[in-house]
C-alpha positions in Angstrom: -21.6 51.7 67.0 -23.9 49.4 66.2 -27.6 50.4 64.8 -30.6 49.9 66.6 -32.6 46.9 65.4 -36.3 46.3 66.1 -37.4 42.6 66.3 -39.9 41.8 63.6 -42.0 38.5 63.5 -44.3 37.2 60.2 -46.9 34.7 60.4 -47.5 33.2 57.0 -50.3 31.1 55.7 -50.3 29.6 52.6 -50.2 29.2 49.3 -53.9 28.3 49.3 -56.2 27.9 46.3 -57.9 31.5 45.6 -61.2 30.8 44.8 -62.7 34.0 43.3 -66.3 35.3 43.4 -67.7 37.9 41.5 -68.0 41.2 43.3 -71.6 43.3 43.5 -70.7 46.1 45.2 -70.5 44.4 48.6 -68.9 46.8 51.6 -65.6 46.3 53.3 -66.4 46.1 56.7 -64.2 46.4 59.9 -61.9 43.6 60.2 -62.4 42.4 56.7 -59.9 42.7 53.7 -60.9 42.7 50.2 -58.6 41.3 47.5 -59.4 42.3 43.8 -57.9 40.3 41.0 -58.4 40.5 37.1 -56.4 40.0 33.7 -55.4 42.6 31.2 -57.6 41.0 28.6 -60.6 41.2 30.9 -60.5 44.8 31.2 -59.1 45.8 28.0 -62.7 46.7 26.6 -62.8 49.2 29.7 -59.7 51.6 28.5 -61.8 54.2 26.9 -64.0 54.7 30.4 -61.2 54.3 32.6 -58.8 57.1 30.9 -61.6 59.6 31.5 -61.4 58.5 35.5 -57.4 59.4 35.4 -56.3 62.6 37.0 -53.8 65.3 35.0 -50.6 63.4 36.8 -52.0 60.1 36.3 -52.3 60.7 32.5 -48.8 62.6 32.2 -47.6 59.3 33.9 -49.4 57.4 31.4 -48.1 59.4 28.4 -44.7 58.8 29.7 -44.4 54.9 29.2 -42.3 54.0 26.3 -44.1 50.7 25.5 -47.9 50.8 24.7 -48.0 47.5 26.9 -46.5 49.3 29.5 -49.2 52.3 29.0 -51.9 49.9 29.1 -51.3 48.1 32.1 -51.0 51.2 34.1 -54.2 52.6 32.2 -56.1 49.6 33.2 -54.5 48.9 36.8 -55.1 52.6 38.2 -58.8 53.2 35.9 -60.0 49.5 38.1 -58.3 51.4 41.2 -60.6 54.5 40.7 -63.3 52.5 39.5 -63.6 50.3 42.5 -62.9 52.9 45.3 -65.7 55.0 43.7 -68.1 52.4 44.1 -67.0 51.7 47.7 -66.7 55.5 48.7 -70.1 55.9 46.9 -68.5 59.0 44.8 -67.4 59.9 42.0 -63.9 58.3 41.1 -62.6 60.9 38.8 -62.8 63.1 41.5 -61.1 61.2 44.0 -57.5 62.6 45.1 -54.6 60.8 46.1 -51.8 61.6 48.2 -48.2 59.8 48.9 -46.4 58.6 52.3 -43.1 59.5 52.8 -41.5 56.7 50.7 -44.2 56.6 48.0 -47.0 54.9 49.3 -50.2 56.0 47.5 -53.2 57.1 49.9 -56.6 58.6 49.3 -57.0 62.0 51.3 -59.8 62.4 53.1 -61.1 59.3 53.1 -60.0 56.2 55.8 -60.2 53.5 53.4 -56.5 51.8 52.5 -56.0 50.1 49.6 -53.0 48.8 47.6 -52.0 47.8 44.1 -50.2 45.3 42.3 -49.5 44.5 38.7 -47.6 41.8 36.6 -47.1 41.0 33.0 -50.9 40.1 32.3 -52.8 40.5 35.9 -53.7 43.3 38.2 -54.8 43.1 41.8 -55.8 45.5 44.4 -56.1 45.1 48.3 -58.7 47.6 50.1 -59.7 47.5 53.8 -59.9 49.5 57.1 -56.1 49.3 57.9 -52.9 49.2 55.8 -52.3 46.6 53.8 -49.7 45.6 51.2 -50.1 43.1 48.1 -47.7 42.0 45.2 -48.9 39.6 42.5 -46.6 37.4 40.4 -47.3 35.7 37.0 -45.6 32.3 37.0 -44.8 32.9 33.1 -42.3 35.4 34.1 -39.0 34.8 33.2 -36.5 34.9 36.0 -33.4 32.6 37.3 -34.6 32.0 40.4 -31.4 30.1 41.6 -29.4 33.6 40.9 -31.9 36.0 42.2 -32.2 33.9 45.3 -28.7 34.4 46.0 -28.7 37.8 46.3 -32.2 38.4 48.2 -33.2 35.4 49.8 -31.9 34.1 53.4 -29.4 30.5 52.9 -32.5 29.4 54.5 -35.0 30.3 52.2 -32.3 29.3 49.3 -32.6 25.6 50.8 -35.8 25.9 50.8 -36.4 27.1 47.2 -33.4 24.2 46.5 -35.5 21.5 48.2 -39.2 22.4 46.4 -40.7 20.2 43.8 -41.2 23.4 41.5 -38.3 25.9 43.0 -39.7 28.9 40.6 -42.7 28.7 41.7 -41.3 28.4 45.3 -39.0 31.3 44.3 -42.5 33.5 43.3 -44.6 32.4 46.5 -41.4 33.7 48.8 -41.1 37.1 46.4 -44.8 38.2 46.4 -44.3 37.6 50.6 -41.1 40.0 51.0 -42.5 42.8 48.7 -46.4 42.5 50.2 -44.9 43.2 53.6 -42.6 46.2 52.3 -45.4 47.8 51.1 -47.9 47.2 54.1 -44.8 48.7 55.8 -44.9 51.8 53.8 -41.4 51.5 53.4 -41.9 50.3 49.5 -38.2 49.3 48.8 -35.6 47.8 51.2 -32.2 47.8 49.9 -31.2 44.2 51.4 -34.2 41.5 51.3 -32.0 39.3 53.0 -33.2 41.0 55.8 -36.7 39.5 55.6 -37.6 36.0 56.1 -40.7 34.5 54.9 -40.6 31.0 54.1 -42.0 29.7 58.1 -45.1 29.7 59.3 -43.6 31.6 62.1 -40.6 33.8 61.1 -38.4 36.1 64.0 -36.0 38.6 63.1 -34.6 41.8 63.8 -34.2 44.9 61.6 -32.0 47.5 61.5 -33.0 49.1 58.3 -33.8 52.5 59.5 -37.1 53.4 57.5 -38.4 50.5 58.5 -37.9 50.5 62.1 -40.0 54.2 61.6 -42.2 52.8 60.1 -43.0 49.6 60.4 -44.8 47.5 63.0 -43.1 44.7 65.2 -45.3 42.0 63.3 -47.4 41.3 59.7 -49.9 38.8 59.0 -49.2 37.2 55.2 -51.8 35.4 53.4 -50.4 33.7 50.1 -52.7 32.1 47.3 -52.6 30.7 43.9 -54.8 31.9 41.6 -55.6 29.7 38.7 -52.5 28.0 37.2 -50.6 31.3 36.6 -50.5 33.8 39.2 -49.4 33.9 43.1 -50.2 36.8 45.1 -49.9 37.8 48.7 -51.9 39.8 50.9 -50.4 41.4 54.2 -51.1 43.3 57.1 -50.0 44.2 60.6 -53.3 42.7 62.0 -54.4 39.3 62.2 -56.4 38.7 58.7 -59.5 37.3 59.8 -61.9 37.4 56.9 -60.6 38.0 53.2 -63.0 37.9 50.3 -61.4 37.0 47.4 -63.2 38.8 44.2 -62.8 38.5 40.2 -64.6 40.7 37.7 -68.0 40.6 38.0 
């Protein structure tokens, strides 16, 4: 018996060149989405302050990392997240309490603000808005056999797209961030077969049979992709059209 399938349309824009402005505490308004980007190097001197913000569960997760570089990235990412959300909500960031959805996506308990976090080897990106969002960040310095990985996770059309690109690895990473951002926006987080998603055209129409995706996802997603400097790519996904996206760097 065939499994039920859900029609899905994914709208893609970019990659655009990101222009980062220092964030001075501007609120996120209805219909806006905010993206904060910071490198590990920019945040390193705030590690001690950030450690004071983590709750016991986060501190335990931090302590379980085997390697110092992973500990540092976790601390800076989650400390920055709490710092930003505390400023948005005008509340003590150490007092924020998080819950988790059916597939592990964190959310703020008692607040309508939505957020999503992504980190890569040397940088962190955090999305904040008034509706569910998904963000994914990758460094172009990532070591990856994009041809082999593409054969496993990308459609034949996407693989052809990567093969035709002047920089195949960069195109691979653009598409990878899009897939991950959609899954994070939906709340599914991980899908067994990323070939179920196609994200290389301006408009991608497909059908999904994955049970968790059918249960949680919207019938359409909108994606924006940016190049951040020479070294990073990020994608932001929302079930609603993104009219205004503000890109913030460290002030």
